[in-house]
C-alpha positions as CSV (number, residue, x, y, z in Angstrom):
1,M,185.5,92.6,42.0
2,R,189.2,92.2,42.3
3,Y,190.2,95.8,41.6
4,T,187.7,97.3,43.8
5,I,188.7,94.9,46.5
6,F,192.5,96.0,45.9
7,F,191.6,100.0,45.8
8,L,189.8,99.5,49.1
9,L,192.8,97.7,50.5
10,I,194.9,100.5,49.4
11,F,192.6,103.1,50.3
12,F,192.8,101.7,54.0
13,L,196.4,101.2,54.4
14,N,197.1,104.9,53.5
15,Y,194.4,106.6,54.8
16,S,195.1,110.2,55.9
17,F,193.8,111.7,59.2
18,S,191.2,114.3,59.3
19,Q,190.7,116.7,62.5
20,L,188.7,115.3,65.0
21,N,185.2,117.4,65.6
22,F,182.4,116.5,67.9
23,N,179.2,118.3,68.5
24,R,176.9,118.1,71.7
25,D,173.7,115.9,71.1
26,T,171.0,115.8,73.7
27,S,168.3,114.3,70.9
28,I,169.1,110.3,72.0
29,S,166.5,108.9,74.2
30,I,167.4,107.6,77.6
31,I,164.4,105.6,79.1
32,E,164.2,104.6,82.7
33,N,161.1,103.0,84.1
34,G,159.2,103.5,81.2
35,V,160.0,107.5,81.2
36,N,161.9,109.4,78.3
37,L,164.5,111.5,80.5
38,K,164.1,114.9,79.1
39,N,167.1,115.9,80.5
40,A,169.0,113.0,80.3
41,W,172.0,114.2,79.0
42,N,172.9,116.9,81.4
43,G,175.7,115.4,83.3
44,G,174.0,114.8,86.3
45,I,173.8,117.0,89.7
46,N,175.3,116.6,93.2
47,S,176.7,120.0,94.7
48,A,173.8,122.4,93.0
49,Q,173.3,126.4,92.8
50,F,170.4,127.6,91.1
51,Y,169.7,131.1,89.7
52,E,167.5,132.6,87.2
53,I,168.9,134.6,84.0
54,D,167.8,135.2,80.5
55,L,169.5,133.0,78.5
56,D,168.0,133.5,75.2
57,L,167.1,137.2,75.7
58,D,163.4,136.6,75.0
59,N,162.7,138.4,78.6
60,V,161.9,134.9,80.5
61,K,164.0,133.8,83.2
62,D,165.7,130.9,82.3
63,L,167.8,128.7,84.8
64,I,171.1,127.9,85.2
65,I,172.8,125.3,87.8
66,F,176.2,125.9,88.9
67,D,177.9,122.1,90.1
68,K,181.0,122.6,93.3
69,S,181.5,118.9,91.9
70,G,183.8,119.6,88.8
71,D,182.8,123.0,88.5
72,K,180.2,122.8,85.8
73,L,177.6,125.0,85.0
74,S,174.9,124.0,83.1
75,P,171.7,126.1,81.2
76,Y,168.2,125.6,80.9
77,I,165.6,127.1,78.7
78,N,162.5,127.8,80.3
79,K,160.1,126.6,77.8
80,N,156.4,127.1,79.0
81,G,157.3,126.8,82.7
82,K,159.4,123.5,81.6
83,Y,163.2,123.8,82.2
84,I,165.0,121.8,79.1
85,F,169.0,121.6,79.2
86,A,170.3,124.0,76.8
87,P,174.5,123.4,76.7
88,I,174.6,125.8,74.1
89,Y,174.6,128.6,76.2
90,R,177.8,127.3,78.6
91,Q,180.1,128.5,76.2
92,N,178.6,132.2,76.6
93,F,179.7,132.2,80.3
94,P,183.2,132.9,82.0
95,K,185.0,130.2,83.6
96,I,183.4,129.8,87.3
97,Y,185.4,128.1,90.1
98,D,183.9,127.2,93.5
99,W,180.4,129.4,93.7
100,I,178.7,131.8,92.0
101,I,175.7,134.2,92.7
102,V,173.8,135.8,89.9
103,E,172.3,139.4,90.7
104,D,171.6,142.8,89.0
105,Y,174.0,145.0,90.4
106,N,173.7,148.1,88.0
107,K,169.9,148.0,87.4
108,D,169.7,147.4,83.7
109,G,167.5,144.4,84.0
110,K,170.3,142.0,83.1
111,N,171.6,139.5,85.8
112,D,175.3,139.8,86.3
113,I,177.9,137.3,87.8
114,F,179.7,137.3,91.3
115,T,182.2,134.2,91.6
116,Y,185.1,133.3,93.9
117,S,188.5,134.3,92.8
118,N,191.7,133.8,95.1
119,A,189.9,134.1,98.6
120,G,187.8,137.1,97.2
121,I,184.9,138.2,94.7
122,S,185.2,138.9,91.0
123,V,182.2,140.4,89.1
124,F,181.5,140.0,85.5
125,M,178.9,142.4,84.2
126,N,176.1,140.9,81.8
127,T,176.8,143.0,78.4
128,S,174.0,141.1,76.3
129,Q,172.6,142.8,73.4
130,N,172.0,140.5,70.5
131,F,173.0,137.1,72.5
132,L,174.0,136.4,76.2
133,S,177.6,138.1,76.8
134,F,179.6,138.9,80.2
135,N,182.7,141.2,80.7
136,K,185.0,140.9,83.7
137,V,184.6,144.5,85.6
138,L,186.2,143.4,88.4
139,N,189.2,141.0,89.5
140,H,188.3,141.6,93.3
141,I,185.8,143.5,95.3
142,T,187.8,145.7,97.7
143,I,187.1,147.8,100.7
144,A,187.5,151.5,99.8
145,S,189.7,152.7,102.3
146,T,192.1,150.1,102.8
147,N,192.1,148.5,98.9
148,Q,192.0,145.4,100.5
149,N,190.2,142.4,99.1
150,I,186.8,141.6,100.5
151,Y,187.5,138.0,101.9
152,V,185.1,135.0,101.0
153,S,186.2,131.2,101.7
154,P,186.0,128.9,98.5
155,M,184.1,126.6,100.9
156,D,181.4,129.3,101.8
157,L,178.4,131.2,100.0
158,P,178.3,134.7,100.8
159,A,174.9,136.7,100.6
160,I,174.8,139.6,98.2
161,T,171.6,141.5,98.3
162,D,170.5,144.6,99.4
163,I,171.0,144.8,103.0
164,D,170.1,148.7,104.0
165,D,167.3,148.9,101.3
166,D,169.2,151.6,99.2
167,G,168.7,149.8,96.0
168,D,172.4,148.8,95.7
169,L,174.0,145.3,96.6
170,D,175.6,144.9,99.8
171,I,177.8,142.0,101.1
172,L,177.5,139.6,103.9
173,T,180.3,137.1,104.7
174,F,182.3,135.1,107.3
175,D,186.3,136.2,107.4
176,I,188.5,133.7,107.5
177,N,188.2,133.1,111.4
178,G,184.5,132.8,111.2
179,G,181.9,133.0,114.0
180,F,181.0,136.8,113.1
181,V,179.4,137.8,109.9
182,H,180.6,141.1,108.5
183,Y,178.7,143.6,106.9
184,Y,180.3,145.4,103.6
185,K,178.1,148.2,102.5
186,N,177.9,149.6,98.8
187,M,178.3,153.0,98.7
188,S,177.4,153.5,94.9
189,Y,173.8,155.2,95.6
190,E,175.2,157.2,98.3
191,N,178.4,158.7,96.5
192,Y,177.2,158.5,93.0
193,N,173.4,158.4,93.0
194,T,173.6,155.3,90.5
195,Y,173.8,151.7,91.1
196,D,176.5,151.0,88.7
197,S,179.3,151.0,91.1
198,L,180.8,148.5,93.5
199,N,182.2,150.6,96.1
200,Y,182.2,149.3,99.4
201,N,182.9,150.1,103.1
202,H,183.4,148.0,106.1
203,I,180.3,149.0,108.2
204,T,180.9,146.0,111.1
205,N,182.2,143.0,111.5
206,C,179.5,141.5,113.8
207,W,176.2,142.2,111.5
208,G,173.1,141.1,113.7
209,N,174.9,141.3,116.9
210,F,175.5,137.2,116.8
211,Y,178.0,134.3,116.8
212,E,177.8,131.4,115.1
213,G,179.8,128.0,116.3
214,L,179.5,124.7,115.1
215,N,175.4,125.2,114.5
216,T,175.2,126.9,117.8
217,Y,174.5,130.7,118.2
218,I,175.1,133.3,120.8
219,L,172.5,136.2,120.6
220,D,173.1,140.1,121.6
221,C,176.8,139.9,121.4
222,N,176.6,143.9,121.1
223,N,180.0,145.2,120.4
224,C,180.8,142.1,119.1
225,M,181.1,140.6,122.4
226,C,179.7,137.6,123.4
227,S,179.6,135.1,126.5
228,P,181.4,131.7,126.0
229,I,179.5,129.2,124.0
230,N,178.6,126.4,126.3
231,N,178.5,123.5,123.6
232,P,181.5,121.2,123.6
233,L,181.4,120.7,119.9
234,S,182.3,124.3,119.6
235,S,185.7,125.5,118.4
236,K,187.4,128.8,120.1
237,K,186.7,131.9,118.3
238,S,189.9,131.9,117.1
239,A,189.6,128.8,115.4
240,K,190.0,128.8,111.4
241,H,186.3,129.1,109.7
242,A,185.1,125.7,108.4
243,G,182.4,126.8,105.9
244,S,178.8,128.4,106.3
245,T,176.3,129.1,103.4
246,L,173.9,132.4,104.0
247,Q,171.0,133.7,102.3
248,A,169.8,137.0,103.1
249,F,166.0,138.0,102.5
250,D,162.8,139.3,104.4
251,I,161.0,136.2,105.5
252,D,158.6,138.2,107.8
253,G,157.5,141.3,105.5
254,D,158.7,143.7,107.9
255,N,161.3,145.5,105.5
256,D,164.7,144.0,106.8
257,K,166.8,141.0,105.8
258,D,166.8,137.7,107.6
259,L,169.3,135.5,107.2
260,I,169.5,131.6,106.5
261,L,172.4,129.8,107.4
262,G,173.9,126.3,107.0
263,D,176.7,125.0,108.4
264,V,179.5,122.7,107.3
265,S,178.9,119.7,109.5
266,F,175.2,119.8,109.6
267,S,172.0,118.8,107.8
268,N,169.9,121.7,108.8
269,L,169.4,125.0,107.7
270,N,168.8,127.8,110.6
271,L,166.6,131.0,110.3
272,L,168.1,133.7,112.1
273,I,165.1,136.3,112.5
274,N,166.2,140.2,112.7
275,G,164.4,141.8,115.0
276,G,166.0,145.0,114.4
277,D,165.5,147.2,111.5
278,N,167.2,147.6,107.8
279,Q,170.0,149.9,109.3
280,N,170.6,148.6,112.5
281,A,170.3,144.2,112.3
282,H,169.5,142.5,115.4
283,I,169.1,138.7,115.5
284,T,166.5,137.8,118.4
285,N,165.5,134.3,117.4
286,V,167.0,131.4,115.6
287,D,164.6,128.7,113.9
288,S,166.6,125.4,113.7
289,T,164.1,123.6,111.9
290,F,163.4,125.7,109.0
291,P,161.4,125.7,106.7
292,A,159.0,123.4,108.8
293,N,157.1,125.8,111.0
294,Y,155.9,127.6,107.7
295,N,152.9,125.7,106.5
296,N,153.8,123.2,108.7
297,T,156.2,121.6,106.1
298,I,159.1,119.1,106.6
299,A,162.2,120.4,107.8
300,A,165.2,121.3,105.3
301,N,167.4,117.8,105.8
302,I,170.6,117.5,103.6
303,H,173.1,114.9,104.4
304,I,176.0,117.5,105.1
305,F,176.6,121.4,104.1
306,P,173.2,122.7,103.0
307,S,172.5,125.5,101.3
308,I,169.5,127.5,100.0
309,F,168.5,129.7,97.1
310,S,165.1,132.0,96.4
311,L,163.7,132.0,93.0
312,D,160.5,131.1,91.0
313,V,160.8,128.0,89.5
314,T,157.2,127.2,89.7
315,N,156.7,130.2,86.9
316,D,153.9,131.5,89.1
317,G,155.7,134.7,89.9
318,L,156.4,133.7,93.5
319,K,159.8,132.9,95.0
320,D,160.2,129.2,95.5
321,L,163.2,127.9,97.9
322,L,165.5,125.2,96.6
323,V,167.8,123.5,99.3
324,T,171.1,121.6,98.2
325,T,174.3,120.7,99.5
326,N,177.3,123.1,99.3
327,M,179.6,120.0,100.0
328,Q,181.9,119.1,96.8
329,N,182.6,115.6,98.1
330,N,179.9,112.9,99.7
331,A,177.0,114.9,98.4
332,Q,173.6,113.2,98.4
333,D,173.9,112.4,94.4
334,F,170.7,112.3,93.0
335,N,168.2,113.3,95.7
336,S,169.5,116.5,96.8
337,C,167.8,119.4,95.3
338,L,164.7,120.0,97.5
339,L,161.9,122.1,96.3
340,Y,159.6,123.9,98.4
341,E,157.0,126.0,96.6
342,N,155.6,129.2,97.8
343,I,151.9,128.9,98.4
344,G,151.9,132.4,100.0
345,N,152.9,135.5,98.4
346,N,156.6,137.4,98.4
347,T,155.7,139.4,101.5
348,N,154.7,136.8,103.6
349,P,156.1,133.5,102.0
350,S,154.7,130.2,103.0
351,Y,156.4,127.0,101.8
352,Q,155.5,123.3,101.1
353,F,157.8,120.7,100.2
354,V,157.2,119.0,96.9
355,Q,160.1,117.0,95.9
356,N,163.8,116.0,96.5
357,D,164.9,115.8,93.1
358,F,164.0,118.8,91.3
359,I,165.4,118.6,87.7
360,Q,167.6,115.7,88.8
361,E,164.2,113.6,88.3
362,S,164.7,113.9,84.3
363,S,168.2,113.4,84.3
364,L,170.3,110.3,83.6
365,D,172.3,109.9,86.8
366,V,174.4,107.3,88.5
367,G,175.1,108.9,91.9
368,S,178.9,110.1,91.6
369,G,181.8,109.6,89.1
370,S,180.4,108.0,85.9
371,I,182.3,105.9,84.1
372,P,180.9,104.7,80.4
373,N,181.6,102.0,78.3
374,F,180.1,100.1,75.3
375,Y,179.2,96.3,75.2
376,D,176.9,94.6,73.1
377,E,175.4,92.7,75.6
378,N,172.4,90.7,74.0
379,G,174.4,90.1,70.8
380,D,171.8,92.2,68.5
381,G,174.8,93.8,66.6
382,L,173.9,97.4,68.9
383,M,176.0,98.6,71.5
384,D,174.7,98.6,74.8
385,L,175.7,101.4,77.3
386,F,176.9,100.1,80.6
387,I,178.0,103.1,83.5
388,G,180.1,102.1,86.3
389,N,180.2,104.7,88.9
390,Y,182.5,106.0,92.3
391,G,179.2,105.4,94.0
392,Y,175.7,106.5,95.3
393,H,175.6,107.7,98.5
394,D,175.2,106.5,101.8
395,P,174.5,107.9,105.1
396,S,177.3,105.9,106.7
397,G,180.0,107.7,104.4
398,N,180.6,104.3,102.4
399,P,179.3,104.8,98.9
400,I,177.5,101.7,97.2
401,S,179.3,101.5,93.8
402,Q,177.6,99.6,90.7
403,I,177.1,99.1,87.2
404,A,174.1,100.1,85.3
405,Y,173.1,98.7,82.1
406,Y,171.3,100.3,79.7
407,Q,170.1,98.7,76.6
408,N,170.1,100.1,73.2
409,T,166.7,99.5,72.3
410,G,166.9,101.5,69.1
411,S,168.4,100.7,65.5
412,I,171.9,101.0,64.0
413,Q,171.5,104.5,63.0
414,N,169.1,105.6,65.7
415,P,170.1,104.4,69.1
416,E,168.1,104.4,72.0
417,F,169.1,103.3,75.4
418,T,166.6,101.7,78.1
419,L,167.4,101.0,81.3
420,I,167.4,97.1,82.1
421,D,169.4,96.9,85.4
422,N,171.0,99.3,87.7
423,D,172.9,97.0,89.6
424,F,174.3,94.8,86.8
425,A,175.9,91.5,87.8
426,Q,175.0,92.5,91.3
427,I,178.6,94.0,91.9
428,S,177.2,95.8,95.1
429,S,177.1,93.0,96.9
430,I,180.5,90.8,96.2
431,N,183.2,91.4,98.1
432,L,185.8,92.3,95.9
433,N,187.6,94.2,98.3
434,T,189.3,90.7,99.7
435,T,191.5,93.1,102.1
436,V,188.6,93.8,104.3
437,N,186.0,91.4,102.8
438,I,183.7,94.5,101.6
439,P,182.4,95.2,98.0
440,A,184.8,97.6,96.0
441,I,184.0,101.4,95.2
442,N,184.5,103.5,91.7
443,I,183.7,100.4,89.9
444,H,185.6,100.7,86.1
445,P,184.0,98.2,83.6
446,S,185.9,97.1,80.6
447,F,185.0,94.1,77.9
448,G,187.3,91.6,76.1
449,D,187.8,88.1,75.5
450,L,190.9,87.0,78.2
451,N,190.3,83.4,78.1
452,G,190.4,82.8,74.4
453,D,186.5,81.5,74.3
454,G,185.7,84.0,71.5
455,Y,183.2,85.9,74.0
456,S,183.8,89.2,75.9
457,D,184.5,89.0,79.8
458,M,184.6,92.0,81.9
459,L,187.5,93.2,83.7
460,L,186.5,95.9,86.4
461,G,189.0,98.6,88.3
462,D,188.6,100.2,91.5
463,S,189.8,102.9,93.9
464,D,192.3,100.6,95.4
465,G,194.2,100.4,91.9
466,K,193.1,96.5,91.7
467,L,191.2,94.5,89.2
468,H,188.7,91.8,89.2
469,L,187.9,89.3,86.6
470,F,184.4,88.3,85.6
471,I,184.4,85.5,83.0
472,N,181.4,85.6,80.3
473,N,179.2,82.5,80.9
474,N,176.8,82.3,78.0
475,N,176.3,86.4,79.1
476,N,176.3,85.4,82.5
477,F,179.2,87.3,84.1
478,T,180.4,85.4,87.3
479,I,183.3,86.3,89.3
480,S,186.7,84.4,88.2
481,E,189.4,85.9,89.9
482,P,189.3,88.9,92.4
483,N,192.5,90.8,92.5
484,F,193.2,89.8,88.8
485,K,196.7,88.4,88.5
486,N,197.9,90.7,91.5
487,I,197.8,93.7,89.1
488,D,198.0,97.0,91.3
489,V,198.7,100.3,89.7
490,G,198.2,102.5,92.9
491,Y,194.6,104.1,93.2
492,F,191.9,104.5,90.9
493,S,192.4,101.8,88.2
494,T,190.8,102.7,84.7
495,P,191.3,99.8,82.8
496,Q,191.0,98.7,79.1
497,I,191.2,95.4,77.1
498,I,193.1,95.9,73.9
499,D,195.6,94.0,71.3
500,V,198.1,96.8,71.7
501,N,200.9,95.3,69.7
502,R,198.8,93.7,67.3
503,D,199.9,90.3,68.1
504,G,196.5,88.8,68.5
505,L,196.3,88.7,72.0
506,N,194.3,91.1,74.3
507,D,196.7,93.5,76.5
508,L,195.6,95.8,79.1
509,I,196.2,99.5,79.6
510,I,195.4,101.1,82.9
511,G,195.0,104.6,83.8
512,N,195.3,105.5,87.6
513,K,195.0,108.4,90.3
514,D,198.7,109.5,89.4
515,G,197.6,110.6,85.8
516,T,199.8,108.1,84.2
517,I,199.0,105.0,82.3
518,Y,200.4,101.5,83.0
519,Y,200.6,98.8,80.0
520,Y,200.3,95.1,80.7
521,E,201.8,93.3,77.8
522,N,200.3,89.7,77.1
523,K,203.1,87.7,77.1
524,G,200.9,84.3,77.3
525,T,198.5,82.9,74.8
526,L,194.7,83.0,73.9
527,T,193.7,81.2,76.6
528,N,196.0,81.8,79.4
529,P,197.2,85.5,79.1
530,D,200.3,86.2,81.0
531,F,200.1,89.9,82.1
532,S,203.5,89.9,84.4
533,S,205.4,92.2,81.9
534,S,204.4,95.8,82.5
535,Y,205.5,99.2,81.5
536,Q,205.0,102.3,83.7
537,N,204.2,105.9,82.5
538,W,203.2,104.3,78.8
539,G,204.0,106.7,76.3
540,G,205.2,109.1,78.7
541,I,201.7,110.5,79.5
542,D,201.0,112.2,82.7
543,V,197.8,114.1,82.2
544,D,196.9,117.2,83.8
545,S,200.4,117.4,85.2
546,N,200.7,121.2,84.6
547,F,198.0,121.9,87.0
548,I,197.7,119.4,90.1
549,S,199.6,116.4,91.1
550,N,197.0,113.7,90.4
551,G,195.5,113.5,87.3
552,F,192.9,110.6,87.2
553,S,193.7,109.4,83.8
554,S,191.2,107.3,82.0
555,P,192.5,105.8,78.7
556,R,190.6,104.6,75.8
557,L,192.6,103.2,72.7
558,V,190.7,103.4,69.5
559,D,191.8,102.3,66.1
560,I,190.9,104.5,63.6
561,N,191.6,103.4,59.8
562,N,194.4,100.8,61.0
563,E,196.0,103.5,63.3
564,Y,195.9,103.6,67.1
565,Y,194.7,107.1,68.9
566,L,194.5,107.4,72.5
567,F,191.6,109.4,74.1
568,V,192.3,110.3,78.0
569,G,189.7,111.4,80.5
570,S,191.4,113.5,83.4
571,Y,190.8,115.2,86.9
572,T,190.1,118.5,85.2
573,G,187.5,117.1,82.6
574,K,190.0,117.9,79.6
575,I,190.2,115.1,77.4
576,Y,193.3,114.5,76.0
577,L,194.3,112.8,72.7
578,F,197.4,111.3,71.5
579,N,199.1,109.3,68.8
580,N,202.4,108.1,67.2
581,I,201.6,104.9,68.9
582,D,201.6,101.9,66.3
583,G,205.7,100.9,65.8
584,N,206.3,103.4,68.6
585,I,204.7,101.2,71.5
586,Y,207.5,101.8,74.0
587,G,208.3,105.2,73.1
588,N,206.4,108.5,74.1
589,F,203.5,109.3,72.0
590,D,202.5,112.6,70.6
591,E,199.8,114.8,72.1
592,I,197.6,116.3,69.5
593,N,194.9,119.2,69.8
594,T,192.6,118.3,67.4
595,I,189.6,117.8,69.9
596,N,187.5,121.1,69.7
597,D,187.0,123.1,73.0
598,N,183.6,122.2,73.7
599,V,184.1,118.8,74.6
600,W,184.1,119.0,78.1
601,E,181.3,117.8,80.7
602,G,182.9,119.0,84.4
603,G,185.8,117.4,86.2
604,Q,187.0,113.7,86.7
605,S,185.9,112.6,83.2
606,S,185.8,109.3,81.5
607,I,185.1,108.3,77.9
608,A,183.7,105.7,75.9
609,V,184.5,106.0,72.3
610,H,182.3,104.3,69.8
611,D,180.4,104.9,66.4
612,I,176.8,104.6,67.8
613,N,174.9,106.1,65.1
614,N,176.8,104.2,62.3
615,D,177.8,107.6,60.3
616,N,181.3,106.2,60.0
617,F,182.5,108.7,62.6
618,V,183.7,108.5,66.2
619,D,181.5,109.6,69.0
620,L,182.0,110.2,72.5
621,I,179.9,109.5,75.8
622,I,181.5,111.3,78.5
623,G,181.2,110.8,82.2
624,N,182.1,113.1,85.4
625,D,182.3,113.3,88.7
626,C,178.5,114.7,88.9
627,G,177.3,110.9,87.9
628,G,175.7,111.9,84.7
629,I,176.8,111.6,80.9
630,A,176.9,113.7,77.8
631,F,176.8,112.5,74.2
632,F,179.2,114.5,71.7
633,Q,178.6,113.1,68.1
634,G,181.5,113.4,65.7
635,D,182.0,115.2,62.4
636,S,184.7,116.2,60.4
637,I,185.8,119.8,60.0
638,N,187.7,118.9,57.0
639,T,186.7,120.1,53.3
640,N,187.7,117.0,51.9
641,N,185.0,115.5,53.9
642,I,187.3,112.2,54.9
643,H,185.2,109.9,57.3
644,L,186.8,108.3,60.4
645,I,185.9,104.7,60.4
646,E,186.5,103.0,63.8
647,K,186.9,99.2,63.4
648,D,185.5,97.1,66.2
649,L,186.2,93.9,64.7
650,K,189.3,92.1,65.5
651,I,191.0,89.3,63.5
652,F,193.0,87.7,66.1
653,P,195.9,85.9,66.0
654,N,197.0,87.8,63.3
655,P,199.2,86.9,61.6
656,S,197.9,82.8,62.1
657,S,199.0,79.8,60.8
658,N,195.9,77.4,61.7
659,I,192.8,79.5,62.9
660,I,191.7,82.7,63.1
661,H,188.9,84.3,65.6
662,I,186.5,87.3,64.5
663,N,184.5,88.9,67.0
664,N,181.6,88.8,64.4
665,S,179.0,89.6,67.4
666,N,176.7,91.0,64.6
667,L,176.4,87.6,63.1
668,S,177.2,88.7,59.7
669,K,178.5,87.0,56.3
670,I,182.3,86.5,56.5
671,Q,184.1,86.5,53.1
672,L,187.9,85.7,52.8
673,M,189.1,86.2,49.6
674,N,192.9,86.3,48.4
675,I,194.6,89.7,47.4
676,S,193.5,89.3,43.9
677,G,189.7,89.3,45.3
678,N,188.7,85.2,44.8
679,K,186.5,84.5,47.0
680,L,187.8,81.3,48.9
681,I,185.5,80.9,52.2
682,E,182.2,82.3,53.0
683,T,180.8,81.6,56.7
684,Y,179.2,83.2,59.5
685,R,181.1,81.4,61.9
686,K,183.7,83.1,64.3
687,K,186.1,80.6,64.2
688,I,188.0,80.0,60.7
689,D,190.3,77.2,60.1
690,I,193.0,78.6,57.4
691,S,195.4,75.4,57.5
692,N,194.7,75.0,54.3
693,L,195.5,78.3,52.6
694,A,199.1,79.1,51.5
695,P,200.9,81.4,53.4
696,G,200.5,85.4,52.2
697,V,198.0,88.4,52.5
698,Y,194.3,87.5,52.6
699,I,191.3,89.7,52.7
700,I,188.0,89.3,55.1
701,Q,185.0,91.2,54.2
702,I,181.9,91.8,56.5
703,E,178.9,94.3,55.9
704,G,181.4,96.2,52.8
705,E,184.0,96.5,55.2
706,I,187.7,95.2,54.2
707,Y,189.9,94.2,56.8
708,K,193.5,92.1,55.9
709,F,195.2,89.3,57.6
710,I,198.5,87.4,57.3
711,K,198.4,83.6,57.1
712,K,201.8,82.4,58.1
């Protein structure tokens, strides 16, 4: 026995680090209101753009959703008419920014990609043979006569479709000044008698002979000349274009394209009826309640900046409508995907409202800005999941921030999370912002003992850079100190409670909007912490500084095999990893690129780290701007198959002369032994009196794991 203990001790002290590798896993069950969410791990949906495409090349149209919040593309396989999140196909797509349109421009039966690129449009051809693939064919679509880019704003969504009914794809879009819709005709068929070219002429700068200004329209603008707009809210024609979404299809079956338009400042969609023909468009009527007068269904009503997509999502061969928001911020969260089923036909559609949460109803979604963390709330030895958020959408413009508590109702090898409370500790009703006496937003939960009673307290960060302490009273968290210790890290504080310098006292590390990290060293005691000593720009870290000024750092310091590693989420969604921390806590840390590239779930990432399936590999749960979460199961790509053991058990203070505390949340048997392996104490207590032991190194064994402490 003593030789085994000695060997294990040496093994742990000299453990080598294997490259971290993570594989996305969507198999863990998430249960809400008795329903097992089939797309629980899709990362949430806020500002969606929907398109059909064959992902698995089985000649059945699948679905992709591009979200402007974080520039995140999510694929869904169509399985017998049901859409199942299939993130493995994300790697087959190019990086997309701001917007995407999916159409088959070369008529080969495979949908291609048009997307935003530097105030214009880039194009990726679908080159799939044995697997889904794309190849960039144009950096920018240009006008043939001038070689200038066709302008499209990142805020807009152009219409790319066959306007003149000649078989190739034309473009309708606003220019930088807005007001008039410009028409760019594809000359591929006329010039080459094929559809595989993207050769554009600028036909007119006022397609349809109308002018749009802040959801108000002037018709009959022949030769692009209009009478003044009698609307005090309207801007001058020379003002910069604010933002609009366009969708063109034949709504009335007369063989020309009508136009559906959404405006950045409004909640309704406008149907503009084309009373001309497919060669000479002329808008004659505007319906501002579309699609309410089709089958007497309700009008589209999105909080701000609506957009619309026409595709068959009910799998009956008829094109349905999906209405969403094109606004990246202040979106309508988890009720922002309105489905209108086509109960007519494709020539004369008739739409019936079905739901406002298409796909969203099967997702874990906490609004905007999900922030996950782990804590064993009920003391059963299984780590429960807590998810803070930036907030749930509110029409007033004031988001409502809450913490969702998902209890681990599975087992130590097979976790399962069940929603217990979506407003844990009633955070949304507590006026933590004491300056204006309202609840705080962007709630970032962290857990750890800050008063020395052996039980984890809850410390919340917020958007104002402040912290708020909730004391654990028999697993009831009650507010103890708003504006905890008057700590202020600027904006968007992201705290973690952890013993950084391994002196047995819990310290604080806190990320912020700037992308740096603060370290508050505890100079006090177990029962009376003192965080007056702080270090800015801890570790020399400034995430995303090579790309943007604000990095939104979200740190997680993790003890792996008795060595600290620091994971940091960021604005771009990249997960940074640092080491060279132990013995160097006041120096600069080393960034190590050992996390595989597929660990990404959209912008503004926040991380929870733990071995949740007890396989001795650290796992990641990542939150993002869209309000959902993704699970990445850890393994190793090292051929020697060394496991990474995350040690959450803490012995403190260490060293100690009288008493040690052990956060034995599992209530497991504790064996205390000397270095020779002789058992001295056996107990289940969290507090052990060691005053009678001789000074030296001792061993704690719990559930087969070995830990050491020093008796002074």
